[in-house]
C-alpha positions in Angstrom: 0.0 0.0 0.0 1.7 3.2 -1.2 -1.0 5.8 -0.8 0.0 7.4 -4.1 3.1 8.8 -2.3 5.8 8.8 -4.9 8.6 8.2 -2.4 6.8 5.1 -0.9 6.0 3.8 -4.4 9.7 4.2 -5.5 10.7 2.3 -2.3 8.2 -0.4 -3.0 9.4 -0.9 -6.6 13.0 -1.1 -5.3 12.0 -3.8 -2.8 10.1 -5.7 -5.5 13.1 -5.6 -7.8 15.5 -6.7 -5.0 13.3 -9.7 -4.3 12.9 -10.4 -8.0 9.1 -10.2 -7.9 7.9 -11.9 -11.1 4.9 -9.6 -11.6 3.0 -6.7 -10.2 -0.8 -6.3 -9.8 -1.6 -2.7 -9.3 -5.1 -1.4 -8.4 -5.3 2.4 -8.7 -8.9 2.2 -7.6 -10.3 4.8 -10.0 -7.9 7.6 -9.2 -6.0 9.5 -11.8 -2.4 8.1 -11.8 0.3 10.8 -11.4 3.0 11.2 -14.0 5.6 10.2 -11.3 3.6 7.0 -10.6 3.4 6.2 -14.3 7.2 6.6 -14.6 7.8 4.2 -11.7 5.5 1.6 -13.2 7.2 2.1 -16.6 10.6 1.2 -15.0 9.2 -2.0 -13.3 11.0 -4.8 -15.2 8.4 -7.5 -14.6 4.9 -8.0 -16.1 2.3 -5.5 -14.9 -1.5 -6.0 -14.5 -3.7 -3.1 -13.7 -7.0 -3.7 -11.9 -10.0 -1.4 -11.8 -9.0 1.7 -13.7 -6.9 1.7 -16.9 -4.1 4.2 -17.1 -4.6 7.0 -19.5 -3.3 6.0 -23.0 -0.1 8.0 -22.9 0.6 7.5 -19.2 2.7 4.4 -19.7 4.1 2.8 -22.8 5.0 -0.5 -21.1 2.6 -3.2 -22.3 0.3 -4.2 -19.5 -2.9 -6.2 -19.0 -6.0 -4.6 -17.6 -8.9 -6.1 -15.6 -11.9 -3.9 -14.9 -15.2 -2.5 -15.9 -16.0 -0.5 -19.1 -17.3 2.5 -17.1 -18.3 4.4 -20.2 -20.5 1.4 -21.3 -22.0 1.3 -17.8 -23.1 4.9 -18.3 -24.6 4.1 -21.7 -26.4 1.1 -20.3 -27.8 3.2 -17.5 -29.1 5.7 -20.0 -30.9 3.0 -22.0 -32.3 1.5 -18.8 -33.7 4.8 -17.6 -35.0 6.0 -20.9 -36.8 2.7 -21.5 -38.7 3.4 -18.3 -39.8 6.8 -19.3 -37.3 9.0 -17.4 -36.4 12.3 -19.1 -35.1 14.4 -16.2 -32.0 12.7 -14.9 -29.3 13.9 -12.5 -25.9 12.5 -11.7 -24.7 12.5 -8.1 -21.2 12.1 -6.7 -19.1 13.3 -9.6 -15.5 13.2 -8.5 -13.3 14.5 -11.3 -10.3 12.8 -9.8 -11.9 9.4 -10.2 -11.6 8.5 -13.9 -14.0 5.6 -13.5 -16.8 7.9 -12.2 -16.0 10.5 -14.9 -16.3 7.8 -17.6 -19.7 6.7 -16.1 -21.0 10.2 -16.3 -19.6 10.7 -19.8 -21.3 7.5 -21.0 -24.6 8.5 -19.3 -24.5 11.9 -20.9 -23.7 10.5 -24.3 -26.4 7.8 -24.1 -29.0 10.3 -23.1 -27.9 12.7 -25.8 -28.4 10.0 -28.5 -32.1 10.1 -27.6 -32.4 13.8 -27.4 -32.3 14.1 -23.6 -29.8 16.5 -22.1 -27.8 16.1 -18.9 -26.9 19.7 -18.3 -23.9 20.6 -16.2 -26.2 21.9 -13.4 -27.6 18.4 -13.0 -24.1 16.9 -12.5 -23.6 17.2 -8.7 -20.0 17.0 -7.4 -19.2 15.0 -4.4 -17.0 12.3 -2.9 -17.8 8.6 -2.6 -19.7 8.7 0.7 -23.2 8.5 2.1 -22.7 11.9 3.6 -22.0 13.4 0.2 -25.1 11.7 -1.2 -27.2 13.2 1.6 -25.8 16.7 0.9 -26.4 16.4 -2.8 -30.0 15.2 -2.2 -30.7 17.9 0.4 -29.5 20.5 -2.1 -31.9 19.2 -4.8 -34.8 19.1 -2.3 -34.2 22.6 -1.0 -34.0 24.0 -4.5 -37.2 22.1 -5.5 -35.1 20.7 -8.3 -35.9 17.0 -8.3 -35.4 14.9 -11.4 -37.4 11.7 -12.0 -34.1 9.7 -11.7 -30.8 10.2 -9.9 -27.8 8.2 -11.1 -25.2 7.9 -8.3 -21.5 7.4 -8.8 -21.6 4.4 -6.5 -23.7 2.6 -4.0 -22.5 4.7 -1.0 -23.7 7.9 -2.7 -26.9 6.2 -3.6 -27.6 5.1 0.0 -27.1 8.7 1.2 -29.3 10.1 -1.6 -32.1 7.6 -0.8 -32.0 8.2 3.0 -32.1 12.0 2.5 -35.0 11.8 0.1 -37.0 9.5 2.3 -36.4 11.7 5.3 -37.8 14.6 3.3 -40.9 12.7 2.5 -39.9 11.9 -1.1 -41.0 8.4 -2.1 -38.3 6.3 -3.7 -38.9 5.0 -6.4 -42.5 6.3 -6.8 -41.4 9.9 -7.1 -37.7 9.7 -7.7 -35.8 6.6 -8.9 -32.3 6.2 -7.5 -29.6 4.1 -9.1 -26.1 3.3 -7.8 -23.2 1.6 -9.5 -21.4 -1.2 -7.7 -23.1 -4.1 -6.1 
């Protein structure tokens, strides 16, 4: 565990090289990978497998395997699912621009809606971190502005839980009045 600290990562890579590790499995967990981190991974002599979030195309030239979700496709699938159920006013909750997986989900959702003439304006993309508390804050803001869509797509299940709890506490029936969808389990 390196905590994205470049010095700790460099130390870890040196240890792995010293003990002749035959491969590295790296899980950036949806965060953007720094240039320094990409350089360290580039220098690692053994095979590399990335889990969860693929590095940006130019971040690392070293061939590597990737295991994860197609987050853009997830967003597209969500758009189709919601549109098929008649939703036309949709918001996205929990947009964390530092999490590439979440940004890709939102991008896919936006594109999927746009293909059917439905807009997801910037004002309906609510920023937040991946937590219940963030979901509650986002939902409370929507309720207090009287700005409720028919569906709220949440960056993950923690945000969805917070959104649902806050809506219910404010007398909003879920899913009768507002449908809430999370991504995860």
